[in-house]
Every structure is written in C-alpha cells, then in structure tokens.
N, C-alpha and C positions, 0 to 999 in steps of 0.2 A: 812838559815834564809830568804834570799831574795826569794827562791823558795816557801817557806811557805806563805810569804806575797802575792806573785803573785797568789798562789792557793786560798788564802782567798779572795783576791780581785776579782778573777774570779768567785768564788762561790757567793760572794755578788752581783756581776754584774748580774749573771744568775738569782739569786733570785729576784732581783729588776725587771729584764726584765720579768720573769714569772709573777710576781705580777702585772706589768703594763698590760701585755696581758690579765690576768684574770680580772683586773679592767675594761679594755676596753671592754671585752666581756660582763661583767655585765652591764656596762653603755649602751651598744648597745641593750641588751635585754630589759632593763627598758624603753628605748626610742623607741623600736620597729624598730631598725635599723638592716640591714642585718649583720650577723656575719662574712661572708667570703668575702664580697665585699670590695676591697681596698679603692676606693673613695666613700664616703658616699653620699646618695641622699641629695639634698638640702631640707631643711625643716624649718618650723618656730620653733624657740626655745624660751622656757620660756614665752610663750604667754598664759596668763590666768591660772586659776586653774581649776581642774576638780570638778565642783560643782554639777554635775548631780545627784549624790546620794541624796544630801540634797534638791535638787530642784524637784526631780522626782514626788513627790506627789502633787506638785502644778498643775500638768497637769491632768485634769479629764480623767479617763481611761474608755474606752468602756467596758461594762460588760463581754464580751467574751474574753477579752485580759488579759493575765496573767502578773502581775507586773515583775516577774523574767525574762521575755523575754527581757526586756530592756538591761540586762547585757550579753545577748547572742550575740556573733559575727557571721556574716555569715561564711560559710565554706571557707577555703582557695581557692583562685581563681585557677581553674585548668588550666587556660590559662595564668597565670603569668609565664614568662620564664626568664632565666638568660639574662641579658643585654649583647649583643655581644660586643666584644672588639672594633669593628669598631664604634659602636654607642657611647661607652664611649670616644673614641678618638675624635669623632665629637663633643661631648659635651665639652670636654676640649678645643678643637680648637676654639670654638665659644664663649668661656668665656673671651672675650677681653673687657677691660674697655670701656664703652660707646657704645658697640655693641648692638643694639636693637634686633638683630636677633640671638636668642639663639637656642639650640638644640630642644627645644619644638616647635619652629616655623619651623625648618627644617624638622621635622617629621610629619608635616601636609600636607594634599593634598589641594592645593590652587585652588580657582576658577580662571580659566584662563582669564575670562573677567575682574575680579577685578585686577589681576596682570598686564595685558597688557605687556608693555616692562619693565622687571624688572630693567633694568639699569636707567630707568627714575624715579624710586622710591627711596627715601632716606632709605626706610625700606628694600625692596627686593634686592636692590643693595648690601646689606651687607650679603646676603645669600652666602653659600660656593661654588658658581659657578654652582649650579644646584637647581632645584625646582621640586617637584612633583605637577602636575596640573591635574584638571579634567575640561572637557568642559560641561558647563551647557546646558541642553536641551533647555531651554527657552532663552539662550543668555544673562541672567541677572547676575549681580555680587553678588547675594545672593543665598545660604549662602556663606560667604567668604571662608570657608574651611571645610574640613572633617578631622577627625582623621584617620590615617592609620589603617586598620583593623588588628586584631590578632597580636598586637604589645605590647611589654613592653618597655617603654622609660627609659632613664637614670634617670629621676626624679620620676619614679614610676607609671606613668599612664599605666593601663592595658586596652586594648580594645578587643572587641570580633569580630566575623566575619562580623558584620554589621558596624564596625567602631565606635561603641558606647562604652562608659566606662562601665566596669563591666564583669560579668561572661558570658560564651557562651550563645548565643540565636539563635537558628535555625531560618532562615528566614520563613520557612513554619510552620504554626501553628499546634501544636499537639492537638488531641482530648481532650476535657474536660479540657482545659487550659484557664485561664483568663489572658489576656495580658494588662498590664498598662504601658504607656510610659510617662516619665517626660520630658518636654522640657523647656529650659531656657538658661541662660548664665552661668557665672562662679559660681554663687551661687547654681546652679544645678549640673554642672559638678564637682564642688568642687575642692579644692586644689589637684593637681595631686599627691603630696607626701603623702596624706592620704591613708591608706590601703583600705578604702571603702568610697563611697559617700552616701548621705542620701537615694537615691533610692535603693541602694544595701541593706542597713539596712531594709528598708521597705519590699523589696522582701523576705528577710530572715524571718522576723517576720510574714508576711502573710502566708508563708508556714508552720510556726509553728502553726498559727491559723488554717490553713486548716487541718493539721494532727490531731488536737484536735476536730475540729468542722465539717469539710467536707473532709474526707480522700479520697473522690472520685475525687477531683479536685486538681490542682496545679496552682501556680501563676508564671508568668514571668513578671518581672518589669525591664523595659529598661530605660537607662539614655542617652537621645539624646542631652543633654545640651553641650554647648561649650562656652568657655570664650569670652568675648569682643563683643558679638553680641547683637543687639537690637531686637525689636519686628518684624521688617521686615525680618531680618535674621532668626528668630525663625519660622516665617510663612513659609519661604522657606524650612527650615529643615522638617517641618511637611509635606509639600506638596510633597517634592522630596524623603524623606527618611522614614518618619513615616507612611504615608498613605499606601505605598506598603507593610508594615509589618502587616497591618490589626489589630491594637490594639482594645481592647474593650473600653478603656478610655485613653484620653490624658490629662495630667495635666500641665497647664502653670504656671510657677513660675519665675517671673522677675520683677524688679522695681528699678534698680539702674543705668543702662547704659543710660537711657534717662531722668534721674532725674536732669534736669537743672533748677536751681533756677533763672537763668537769664530770664526765661519766665515770672517772676513776679517782677524782679528787672532790669528794662530797663537801669538804669544808675549805672553801677558798680563803686564803689569807688576805689581810688588808695591807696596803702599803702604797707608797707613792711611786708612780712609774718614773723610769729614768728620763732624762731629757733626750729628745731626738738627736740623731747625728747632726742634722742640719737644722738650724732654727728657721723653719719655713715661715713662721709668722713674721719674721723680720726680713728674710730673703725674698719673700714673694711680693713685696710692696715696692712702690717707687717707679720712677720714670724708666729705669733699666728693665724692670719686669714688663712694663707696658710695651717698650720698644721691642722686647724679645718676641712679642707676638707677631711682629712683622719682619724682623731681621734675624737671620741665622747667626750672623756675627755677634749681634747683641745677645743672642741666646747663649752663645759660647762664653761671652764675658760674664753674663749673669751667673752661669754655672760656676765659673772660677771664683766669683765673689762669694757665692753660697758656700763652697767647700772650705773657704777660709774660716768659717764659723764652726768647724768641726771641733768636738771636745772629747773624742774617744779614740783609743788606739785599735778598736775593733774587737776587743774581747767581749765575752758575754757580760751583760750588766748584772750586778748583784740582784738576787731575787729573794723574797721572803720565803721562809721555810713552810713546807706543807707536806701532808702525808698522802701517798698514793695507796688507795684501797682497791686491790685487784680482786675481781670476782673469784670467790672461793672455788678451788678445784679446776679453774680454767687454765689449760696448758697454753703457753705462749708459742710452742713449737708445733704442736699438733692439736689445735683447739677443736672442741665439739661445736661445729658451726650451726647446729640446730638449737643452741641455747638462746634464750630470750634476753640475756643480759650481756651481750657482746659489747665491748666498749666502742667509743667513737662512732656511734650510730650504725654499726655494722649489722645489727639485727634488722633494722629498717632497710638498709641498703640491700642485704641479701634477699629480703622479701620482694623488693622492687626488681632485682635481677631475675628472680623467678617469674615475675609478671612479664618482663621484657622477653624472656625465653618463650613464654606462652604466647605473647603477642606475635612472635615471628614464626611460630610453628605452622599456622595455616598457609603461609606463603612459602614454606620450605626454605626459609632464610636461615643461614648459620649465624651463630652468636659467639663473640669472643670478649674477654675482659683483659684489662692490663693491670700491671702494678702501678703504683703512684709514688712519685719521688718527692720527698721533702728535703729542702736544702738545710738540713739541721743535723748536727752531730755533736756529741759531747766533746768539749774542748775546741770547737770550731772557732777560728780567729778570722775575721772578715776585714778586708781592706776598707779603711774608713772613708775613702773617696769612691772607689769603684763599686763597692758592695754596701753602700750606706742604706739603700732601701731594704736590702735583706736584713741588715742589722735592725733597722726600725721595725720591720715586720715581726721578727722573732722576739724582740725585746719590748716592743710597745703593743702591737696588735695581739700578740700571743701572751702578754704579761698576765700572770706571774710565772708562767710555766718555764721550766728549765729545759735547756737544749736536750739533755739526756732523756727526759721524759717524752719530748716530741719525737725524738729518734726511736725510742722504745715503742711508742704507739704506732708510728709509721711502719716500723718493721712488722708489728703484729697485724696491722691492716693488710699488708701485702701477703703475709702468711695465710690469712683468712681468704683473701681473693684467689690465691693460687689453689687452695684446697677446694674452694667452691668450683673452680674450673675443672679440677680433676674429678670431683664427685659427680659433676653433671656432664662429663665427657665433652667439654668445650675447650677451645684453644685459649691459652694464657700467653699474653705477650708481656715479657718482663722488661719494663722500662727502667725501674729503679735499680735492678741488678745489672743492667748493661750500659746505662748512661754514665759517662764520666762524672765523678763527683767533683765539680769545679764551680765555685761560687760565681765565677765570671760568666757562666752560662745561665745564671738565674738573676732575674730582676728583683725578686723578693723570695719569700720562703717557698713558694710553689710555682710562680710564673716564670717562664723562661725569657731571656733576652732574645733578640732576633737571631743572633748566631746560635743560641741555645735551642730555639724553635727548629732551626734547620737540623741541628744535631739530634733532637728528639725524633724528628721525622726519619732520619737516617737509621737510628736505633730500631724503630718500629719496622722499617723497610726490610732490614736484614732477617727479621723473624717472620715477616709476612710473606716474603718471596717463597720460602720452602713450603708454606701452607698452600700457596697458589699452585706451585709446581705439582704438589701431590694431587690436588683436585683436577688439574688439567690432565695429568697422567691417568687418573681413574675415569675420566670422561664426565665427571660430575659438573664441571664448568667447561665452556660456557653453557648455560642452560637455555632450553627452548621454553619460553614463557607463554602461558595461555593469554589470549587476548582478554584484557580486563575492561570492566566498565567503570573503573575508579576515576574520580576526577581529582585534580590537585587540591590539597587542603585549603589553599587560599580561595578556591572557588566554592568548596563545600561549606566553608565557614568564612564568608566574605567580610572584609573590614567595613566598618561604618564610622563616621565621624560624629562625635557628640561635642556640643559646646556648653559651657557653664560659666558662671560668674560667682566665685566664692568671695563673699564680702571681706572676710579677714582670714587669709591663709594661716593655718596653725603653724607655729615654728617647729622645725624638725627637732626631734629629740636626739 
C-alpha cells in the first residue's frame, strides 16, 4: 500500500511539475520572453494596455501606405546572439542594492575624457575593476559613450557593426539605397528590453513600401540614439559617427533631458514628495522577487502583489505653490528663437541643432527635427495600476511641478522646434500633434510602452513617406555617392580596456 501511495505521489508530483513547465513556457511566449534562458531579461511588467488597434485610425495614413503593415514586425535580427555565460555572470554580479553601475553600463565604451580617473567618480568607482574606453579625436567629453558593436546584452540590446541599435548595417553605402539615421536619447534608443525600437519598425515598413512602390530601391534606417544624453552629446554623435556613414537624412528626436522647469521657476518651493504609487521598497524584496528573476509566472504574481499596495486613485498629487516667471516679452505662440533666454534649455538645443546642420552640409545630407510628446495634461487622471509609472514620473521625478506647467512648457518647446524648422527650411515631423494622447501608450512621462513605440514609428512613417516620394520624384534620391576614404568610427577611435582597483568606492549621491 505504501508503495502505491509513493507511486501516486510521484506521478502527481511529475504531473504538477510538467504542468508548471508548460504553463511557464506559455507565459513566456505570451510575454515575448526567451524559452530556454534561465534568468529572464529585465522588463517592464503590466504597464499600459495595448490600445493600438483601436487607436490606429486616429492617425492619418499616407495614401501609399497600407494599413495592415502596422501589424507586421521586422524580421528577426540576424545579429541577435545567445548571451554568453560570462555576461550573464557579470549582470548578476553588478545587481547589488544601491549600485548605480549595472551591466548595461559595463558594456558601454566610455569617453576617456569624461571618465578621467574612475576612482574619483562615485559612478565609475563602482565598475567591476575595468572599463572599455575610447579616446575622442577632439579631446572633448562628448559623446559620453558608445555601445559595443555587434553585441547582444543580458537585458536584450542588440547592436550592429557600427555600434548602433538594430540590424546589420554595412558602413559602405550600397547602390540605390536610401539611408536614414535617427538620433536622440533614450526615447530614440528605446528601452533595451524591447525587441525592436521605433526606427527599426520604420525601416521595416519603408522596405514594405519600396517593395510595393519602388522595388528598385531599398532603405537602411539606423538608430544612433543612446540614453541619457542631451543635444550637445547628440551633435557629437552626428559629427563623429553619423557623418562618416553618409546618410541621406538625419532625424533629430529629443525633448526630455534638458527639460528643466527651473528655467522659469527661479524659486523652488520646499515640500515633502508624495508616496509612490507602489511601495517598491517593500514589494521589491523577498523570495517572490528573487523567484521572479527566473519565472515569468512568479513575475506575474509578484506584480499582482505589488499593485495591492496602491494608495492613489490616479489623480495628480497635491503640489506646493510656486510662481512661474516667464521671460519678459517672449511670445508663447510666435517666439523669437534667437533670444538667449529661451526656457527648458532651448537656447542650447537650437545652437546644437545649428551645429548638426553644419556637420551635415559637407556630405549633402538633409536634416529634419521632430516635435516631442510629454504624457502630461492639466487634469490628467491616470489608471493607478496600468499607468502607475507615469504617475510616479510626473509626481515624484518631476516634483514639485504641476501637470499644467509641464504641458505648457512642452507645447512651447514644440512651437520653438517647429519655428526652427520653418526658419531653416528643413522638414518638421510632428509627433506630439499626431500621436494619440493615450496614457496606455506611455510607460512614463516621455517613454513609450512597446505598443506605443510601434505607434510612434507609425506616426513618423506617415509624415516621412511623402517626403521620400517628393525626393524620388525630383531625382534627388537615391544619390550617387562618391567613393570615400572614411573608416568606421570604431576603427578611427578604437576601444581599449583599462583596469583599476579603487580602494573604497565612493557611495553614489
């Protein structure tokens, strides 16, 4: 009898185990997670709903673009590789509480001028005893870093031979090819865990368009964006990396990293920040959090436990009062863009746009700028579960600024960018004016969810196709490029490894 009980128990155990394995596999497939990787990539969970199907027809479509293309994904990246065990181990080793230097930072190639003595930096002193550096030809600290070329990182970023996110792109131009490069910060590089960034969607859809309308040409769309940089860093990326690749068009998209409302609020009030939507200090600890690193089912349960800690209905948090001091005589609808006191860093940004325009002139490359969308509006109410990261971003990260002032400055920024484009005779791609205003498409105040990334690419595509059609009709594209002697930037400024031993790393501030 006891043998039968043990046999039945073993059968039941195996059945449960098989069921859990199958359920885990199904959960990973639904969430786009790798089936065979033990430790799951970090990703944003339960952020927003996919509302793109119901919002799609709100975006005016170019006549030659087919609606069903929206639902078509780019082909799998041929340069996506299994993550080596050494990188996975590095990723685990750097996941220490409070360590600002994660594996995503260790796998960058840093500007040696910016780094200086790593032991003197609270950030670089936390590196794993080594860094990859490049020596900038101009001796300046911009751009602050490059991605390592031809690499797949533990959190999912895939780079090509140029060190840009996305599919392979040969440095030398192929005949009858139109090359478009997007530049910007994290809202262009996009979250590394996402399978594709918005420029990758655009490149795929443009080649669908070419197959239908101009089968004699093909498109190469590059993503030279990288997180945390401002307009000066973007200009350095264009000058040192993009110009040698001889694109036909460079598109600038950024509007968050220099968006400082202190430029119009000289006297900031004091006050206590509201509590975050989810008590992450409580929800991020314990066996369930540890297990969620390896199980997608555990990750789903962990998220449900976390949202039970919500304490808000999604309204804007109370903010202390403050005074907005607008520059005297500055029109919000038709500003003088030559003034040196433009709010939210726009004076610096426009100067860098001038330099980018000048950088591109010798290679006869065109330049375009976009508007920039902030998910902020006076009276905005956010879902406390789906939109909790946006609520935290607007009420904690942007504290103490009110939604209405963020909206006001975001609108002004786009007015300035649009006037800059008109003044300089360059194209303006209006994302903020064409993108559906839907919090479910945004992961926080400026970054899109994965469905939102697809929608942003679609919005840009509809305005980009008419520009392309005009240049094809005029014969301006495709161009016949002269044979150049340029070499890829990663060869002109090769990476080198430096090792160091900081006795006592300074704590991050």
